C-alpha positions as CSV (number, residue, x, y, z in Angstrom):
1,M,74.4,95.3,96.0
2,T,75.5,97.0,92.8
3,R,78.6,95.8,91.1
4,A,81.7,98.0,90.6
5,A,82.6,98.3,87.0
6,I,85.9,99.3,85.4
7,V,85.2,101.5,82.4
8,A,88.5,103.2,81.6
9,G,92.2,103.3,82.5
10,C,95.2,105.2,81.3
11,R,98.6,106.3,82.5
12,T,101.6,108.4,81.8
13,P,104.7,106.8,80.3
14,F,106.9,105.2,82.9
15,A,110.4,106.5,83.1
16,R,113.5,105.5,85.1
17,S,114.0,108.0,87.8
18,G,116.3,110.9,87.0
19,T,115.6,110.6,83.3
20,S,112.8,111.9,81.0
21,L,110.2,112.8,83.7
22,A,112.7,114.2,86.2
23,H,111.2,117.7,86.0
24,L,107.8,116.5,87.0
25,T,106.6,115.8,90.6
26,A,104.3,113.0,91.5
27,I,101.4,115.5,91.6
28,D,102.3,116.7,88.1
29,L,102.2,113.2,86.8
30,G,98.9,112.4,88.6
31,K,97.3,115.4,87.0
32,I,98.3,114.3,83.6
33,A,96.9,110.8,84.1
34,V,93.6,111.9,85.6
35,R,93.1,114.7,83.0
36,E,93.7,112.2,80.2
37,L,91.4,109.6,81.9
38,V,88.5,112.1,82.0
39,A,89.1,113.2,78.5
40,R,89.3,109.7,77.0
41,S,86.4,108.3,78.9
42,G,84.0,111.2,78.3
43,V,82.8,111.2,81.9
44,R,81.4,114.5,83.1
45,P,83.8,115.8,85.7
46,E,80.8,117.1,87.8
47,D,79.5,113.5,88.0
48,I,82.6,112.2,89.7
49,D,81.8,111.5,93.4
50,Q,85.3,111.0,94.7
51,L,89.0,110.7,93.8
52,I,91.4,108.3,95.7
53,F,95.1,108.3,94.9
54,G,97.9,106.2,96.2
55,T,101.5,107.2,96.8
56,V,104.4,105.9,98.9
57,V,107.1,108.7,99.1
58,H,105.0,111.6,100.3
59,D,105.9,115.3,99.7
60,P,106.0,116.7,103.2
61,H,104.8,120.1,101.8
62,Q,101.9,118.5,99.9
63,P,101.1,115.3,101.8
64,N,97.6,114.8,100.3
65,I,98.5,114.1,96.7
66,G,94.9,113.0,96.0
67,R,93.4,116.4,96.8
68,E,96.1,118.3,94.9
69,V,95.5,116.2,91.8
70,A,91.7,116.6,92.1
71,L,91.9,120.4,92.6
72,A,93.8,120.7,89.3
73,T,91.6,118.3,87.2
74,L,88.1,118.1,88.7
75,P,85.5,120.4,90.3
76,K,86.6,121.8,93.6
77,S,83.6,120.1,95.3
78,V,84.9,116.6,94.6
79,P,86.3,115.0,97.8
80,A,89.8,113.5,97.3
81,G,92.2,111.7,99.5
82,T,95.4,109.8,99.6
83,V,96.2,106.2,100.6
84,S,99.5,104.5,101.1
85,L,100.1,100.7,101.2
86,A,103.6,100.4,99.7
87,C,103.6,98.9,96.3
88,A,99.9,98.1,96.5
89,S,98.9,101.7,97.1
90,A,96.9,102.1,93.9
91,N,95.2,98.7,94.6
92,Q,94.1,100.1,97.9
93,A,92.8,103.2,96.2
94,I,90.9,101.0,93.7
95,T,89.4,98.7,96.3
96,D,88.4,101.7,98.5
97,G,86.5,103.0,95.4
98,V,84.9,99.6,94.9
99,N,83.7,99.6,98.5
100,L,82.1,103.1,98.1
101,I,80.3,101.9,94.9
102,E,79.1,98.6,96.3
103,R,77.8,100.3,99.5
104,G,75.9,102.8,97.3
105,Y,77.9,105.8,98.5
106,A,79.2,106.7,95.1
107,D,78.5,106.0,91.4
108,V,81.7,107.3,89.9
109,V,85.2,107.1,91.4
110,V,88.6,107.9,90.0
111,A,91.3,105.7,91.6
112,G,95.0,105.4,90.9
113,G,98.3,106.6,92.1
114,A,101.6,108.4,91.3
115,E,105.2,108.4,92.3
116,S,108.3,110.4,91.4
117,L,111.3,108.5,92.8
118,T,113.4,111.3,91.3
119,H,112.0,113.6,94.0
120,I,112.8,111.7,97.2
121,P,112.7,113.9,100.3
122,I,116.2,114.0,101.9
123,L,116.0,114.3,105.7
124,L,118.2,116.1,108.2
125,K,119.7,114.2,111.1
126,H,117.7,114.6,114.3
127,K,120.5,116.6,116.0
128,L,120.7,119.1,113.2
129,A,117.0,119.5,112.9
130,D,116.6,120.0,116.7
131,T,119.5,122.6,116.7
132,L,117.9,124.6,113.9
133,V,114.6,124.6,115.6
134,R,116.2,125.8,118.9
135,A,118.1,128.5,116.9
136,S,114.9,129.7,115.3
137,K,113.5,130.3,118.8
138,A,116.5,132.1,120.1
139,R,115.7,135.6,121.4
140,T,118.9,137.3,120.5
141,P,121.5,137.0,117.8
142,G,124.1,135.9,120.3
143,Q,121.9,133.0,121.6
144,R,121.3,131.9,117.9
145,V,125.0,131.9,117.2
146,R,125.8,129.9,120.4
147,T,123.2,127.4,119.5
148,L,124.4,126.9,115.9
149,A,128.0,126.6,117.1
150,G,127.1,123.2,118.5
151,I,126.7,121.8,114.9
152,R,129.5,119.5,113.8
153,P,130.4,118.5,110.2
154,R,129.0,115.0,110.7
155,D,125.6,116.5,111.6
156,L,125.4,118.0,108.1
157,I,125.4,114.6,106.4
158,P,121.8,114.1,105.1
159,Q,119.8,111.0,105.7
160,F,118.7,109.3,102.5
161,P,115.6,107.2,102.5
162,Q,116.1,103.4,102.1
163,I,113.6,100.9,100.8
164,A,114.0,98.9,104.0
165,E,111.8,97.3,106.6
166,P,111.7,99.3,109.8
167,T,111.1,96.1,111.8
168,T,114.0,94.2,110.4
169,G,116.3,96.7,108.8
170,E,116.4,94.5,105.7
171,T,116.0,96.1,102.3
172,M,113.5,94.7,99.8
173,G,116.4,93.6,97.6
174,E,118.1,91.8,100.5
175,S,114.8,90.0,101.2
176,A,114.5,89.0,97.5
177,E,118.0,87.7,97.7
178,R,117.2,85.6,100.7
179,M,114.0,84.3,99.1
180,A,116.0,83.2,96.1
181,K,118.3,81.2,98.2
182,Q,115.6,79.7,100.4
183,N,113.4,78.7,97.5
184,G,116.2,77.5,95.2
185,I,115.6,80.1,92.5
186,T,118.7,80.2,90.3
187,R,120.3,83.2,88.8
188,E,119.6,81.7,85.3
189,A,115.9,81.4,86.0
190,Q,115.8,85.0,87.2
191,D,117.6,86.3,84.2
192,E,115.4,84.3,81.9
193,W,112.3,85.8,83.5
194,A,113.8,89.3,83.2
195,L,114.6,88.8,79.5
196,R,111.0,87.5,78.9
197,S,109.7,90.7,80.6
198,H,111.7,93.0,78.3
199,R,110.9,91.0,75.1
200,L,107.2,90.9,75.8
201,A,107.1,94.6,76.8
202,A,108.9,95.5,73.6
203,Q,106.3,93.5,71.6
204,G,103.4,95.1,73.4
205,T,104.9,98.5,72.7
206,D,105.6,97.9,69.0
207,D,102.2,96.4,68.2
208,G,100.5,99.4,70.0
209,R,98.8,97.6,72.9
210,L,100.9,99.2,75.7
211,K,101.1,102.5,73.9
212,A,97.2,102.6,73.8
213,E,97.2,102.9,77.6
214,I,99.6,105.8,77.6
215,A,98.9,109.5,77.5
216,P,101.6,111.1,75.3
217,L,103.6,113.5,77.4
218,Y,105.7,116.5,76.5
219,P,108.3,116.6,79.3
220,P,109.7,120.0,80.5
221,P,111.7,122.1,80.3
222,D,111.9,121.9,76.5
223,F,108.6,119.9,76.1
224,E,110.2,117.8,73.4
225,P,110.6,115.2,72.2
226,V,107.1,113.8,72.9
227,M,107.3,110.7,75.2
228,E,104.9,108.0,74.1
229,E,106.3,104.9,75.6
230,D,108.1,103.6,78.7
231,N,111.9,104.2,78.6
232,G,113.0,101.2,80.8
233,I,112.4,98.5,78.2
234,R,115.7,97.1,77.1
235,R,115.3,95.9,73.5
236,D,119.0,95.0,73.2
237,T,119.3,92.9,76.3
238,S,120.2,89.2,76.2
239,L,120.9,86.4,78.6
240,E,124.6,87.1,78.1
241,K,124.3,90.7,79.0
242,L,122.1,89.9,82.0
243,A,124.5,87.3,83.2
244,A,127.4,89.8,83.1
245,L,125.7,92.0,85.7
246,R,127.1,91.7,89.2
247,P,124.8,90.9,92.2
248,V,123.8,94.0,94.1
249,F,122.7,92.7,97.6
250,D,125.1,89.8,98.1
251,R,128.1,90.6,96.0
252,K,129.8,87.2,96.6
253,Y,127.1,84.6,96.5
254,G,124.0,86.6,95.3
255,S,121.8,86.3,92.3
256,V,119.6,89.4,92.4
257,T,121.0,92.1,90.0
258,A,119.8,95.4,88.6
259,G,118.8,93.4,85.5
260,N,116.4,91.0,87.1
261,A,114.8,93.6,89.4
262,S,112.4,96.4,88.7
263,P,114.0,99.9,88.4
264,L,113.2,103.0,90.4
265,T,110.6,104.7,88.3
266,D,108.5,107.9,87.9
267,G,104.9,107.7,86.6
268,A,101.2,107.8,87.3
269,A,98.1,105.7,86.4
270,A,94.4,106.0,87.0
271,V,91.2,104.0,86.4
272,L,87.6,105.0,86.2
273,L,85.2,103.0,88.4
274,M,81.4,103.2,88.1
275,S,78.4,101.4,89.5
276,E,77.0,99.0,87.0
277,D,73.6,100.8,87.0
278,Y,75.2,104.2,86.3
279,A,77.5,102.9,83.6
280,R,74.7,101.2,81.7
281,A,72.3,104.1,82.1
282,E,74.9,106.5,80.7
283,G,76.1,104.2,77.9
284,F,79.6,103.6,79.1
285,E,81.4,100.4,77.9
286,I,82.2,98.2,80.8
287,L,85.6,96.6,80.5
288,G,85.2,94.4,83.6
289,F,83.8,94.0,87.0
290,V,85.7,93.6,90.3
291,R,84.4,90.2,91.4
292,S,86.6,89.9,94.5
293,Y,89.8,91.0,96.2
294,A,91.9,90.1,99.2
295,Y,94.8,91.4,101.3
296,A,97.2,89.1,103.2
297,A,100.1,89.6,105.5
298,L,103.0,87.6,106.8
299,D,106.0,88.2,109.1
300,P,108.4,90.6,107.3
301,G,111.3,88.8,108.8
302,T,110.4,85.6,106.9
303,Q,109.8,85.7,103.1
304,L,108.8,89.4,102.7
305,L,107.4,89.3,99.2
306,Q,105.3,86.1,99.4
307,G,102.1,87.9,100.3
308,P,100.5,87.1,96.9
309,A,100.9,83.4,97.6
310,Y,98.4,83.9,100.5
311,A,96.2,86.6,99.0
312,A,95.4,84.9,95.7
313,P,93.8,81.8,97.2
314,M,91.6,84.1,99.3
315,A,90.5,86.2,96.4
316,L,89.8,83.1,94.3
317,D,87.7,81.6,97.0
318,R,85.7,84.8,97.5
319,A,85.1,84.9,93.8
320,G,83.9,81.2,93.8
321,V,86.5,80.2,91.2
322,S,89.9,78.4,91.1
323,M,93.2,79.2,89.5
324,A,92.3,76.9,86.7
325,D,89.5,79.3,85.7
326,I,91.8,82.3,85.3
327,D,92.4,83.2,81.6
328,L,94.9,86.0,82.1
329,M,97.1,87.1,85.0
330,E,99.1,90.2,85.8
331,M,101.7,89.8,88.5
332,H,103.7,92.7,89.8
333,E,107.4,92.0,89.1
334,A,109.3,93.6,92.0
335,F,112.0,91.0,91.4
336,A,112.2,88.0,89.2
337,A,113.1,86.0,92.3
338,Q,109.8,87.2,93.9
339,V,107.7,86.2,90.9
340,L,109.3,82.8,90.6
341,S,109.0,82.2,94.4
342,N,105.3,82.9,94.4
343,L,104.7,80.7,91.3
344,Q,106.6,77.9,93.1
345,W,104.6,78.2,96.3
346,W,101.3,78.0,94.4
347,E,102.5,74.7,92.9
348,S,103.7,73.3,96.3
349,E,101.7,70.6,98.0
350,R,103.5,71.4,101.2
351,F,102.6,75.0,101.1
352,A,99.0,74.2,100.3
353,R,98.8,71.7,103.2
354,E,100.8,73.4,105.9
355,E,100.1,77.1,105.2
356,L,96.7,77.1,103.5
357,G,95.1,74.0,105.0
358,R,94.3,72.7,101.5
359,S,94.6,69.2,100.2
360,H,95.8,70.3,96.7
361,P,98.1,73.1,95.4
362,V,96.5,76.3,94.2
363,G,98.4,76.1,90.9
364,H,98.8,79.0,88.4
365,P,97.9,79.7,84.8
366,D,100.3,78.6,82.1
367,L,103.2,81.0,81.7
368,D,101.9,82.2,78.3
369,R,98.9,83.7,80.1
370,I,100.9,85.6,82.8
371,N,102.2,89.1,82.1
372,V,101.7,88.7,78.4
373,M,103.1,92.2,77.7
374,G,105.9,92.0,80.2
375,G,105.9,93.4,83.7
376,S,107.4,95.8,86.1
377,I,111.0,94.6,85.5
378,A,110.8,96.1,82.0
379,I,107.9,98.6,82.1
380,G,109.0,100.1,85.5
381,H,107.5,100.4,88.9
382,P,106.4,103.8,90.3
383,F,105.4,102.5,93.7
384,G,102.1,104.3,94.1
385,A,101.0,103.8,90.4
386,T,101.7,100.2,89.6
387,G,98.4,98.8,90.9
388,A,96.4,101.0,88.5
389,R,98.8,100.1,85.6
390,L,98.3,96.4,86.2
391,T,94.5,96.9,86.3
392,T,94.5,99.0,83.1
393,T,96.7,96.5,81.3
394,L,94.6,93.5,82.4
395,V,91.2,94.8,81.5
396,H,92.3,96.0,78.0
397,E,94.0,92.7,77.2
398,M,91.0,90.7,78.5
399,K,88.8,92.7,76.1
400,R,91.1,92.0,73.2
401,R,91.2,88.2,74.0
402,D,87.6,88.0,75.1
403,A,88.8,86.5,78.3
404,A,86.3,85.8,81.0
405,L,88.3,86.0,84.2
406,G,91.6,87.8,85.1
407,L,93.7,87.9,88.2
408,I,96.0,90.6,89.6
409,T,98.6,90.0,92.3
410,V,100.9,92.5,94.0
411,C,103.6,92.0,96.7
412,A,104.3,94.9,99.0
413,A,106.6,96.0,101.7
414,G,105.7,95.0,105.3
415,G,105.0,91.5,104.2
416,L,101.8,92.4,102.5
417,G,100.1,90.9,99.5
418,F,97.1,91.7,97.3
419,A,95.0,89.9,94.8
420,M,91.9,90.9,92.8
421,V,89.7,88.8,90.4
422,I,88.2,90.7,87.5
423,E,85.4,89.3,85.3
424,R,84.3,90.5,81.9
425,A,80.9,92.1,81.4
């Protein structure tokens, strides 16, 4: 079985929703990321076997974002599809590409994702929608008027999407708040992790490491100024400023704030996967191989964002390594409380024994090897794109440090978790 190699990755700048990228849709952003990926890598577009793209908030008029991105950037004969697995959507796209390559069904796959949380579909209430449909079918003007006369002012209030669990009604932020309480994660610890994220992201931007991943973007309508870095990084933040923010989800006793959570974000990211044989024959530099991956799930009504605590041990076992072997780690930062809770569980003897059936804790790398250029709290979190951003960041930093093994973890709505082990060529 051939190995799946990661040979390139790039992304758009990430921007807080409603700001610099507000005039671009998720499809627009995906086109920019894929077009730049192809140009930077030098791959022949006609050699690409498939494109797989992730997204979470679908455009009802263009539900297959993958195909729309491919039609604008690749030959029309390249198959393209869309996957959706909440915050791990791009990870699903990448592992689907890995599976195609390892089975010998493809040699070259573009995988990634995009999200514009500026452009969230606003829904009509069911009664209003039903009335409008019946009115459109009316045979006479009088019937149409009588049908529409049944509409009341309250029916006109739109339904705004919520980042909530359909099974529990609990939002992700409320889940993070509950996790912080149950796991004893203090407000101070959360703010310290958030400050760390911003400081490291600022350093990674200033020294050019993060900017090297980014395709410069000229945002409409004026196409200036050029956007070359993420706009969510708070260079002027401090523990004092973070401490002054009010809790969002439990205003009286809570600890999760806008400052220690990832912001709603617009952006896109993509990676180029190849079979090892094809990459070597064509002279492409291999940044890393996907050695293993794992998905896990738990009851969303318990600790929603602890999926990585279960997925990482599975991925490590499948790779035949332990956490002690990991040189660098990229953890998605949905909330500081979620990051700290997962780190806590990996160190817990009780969790290892009762949940994993292990005699010893899984452990985790030293903190100075985790999210070394900050994370989603500072950089941003376009739901469908984050997994490809994490992959791009990790493989490039592994190359710079000549690291042998890297680990990616992502929590996702629905009580899902993802982990992937990457090894250097």
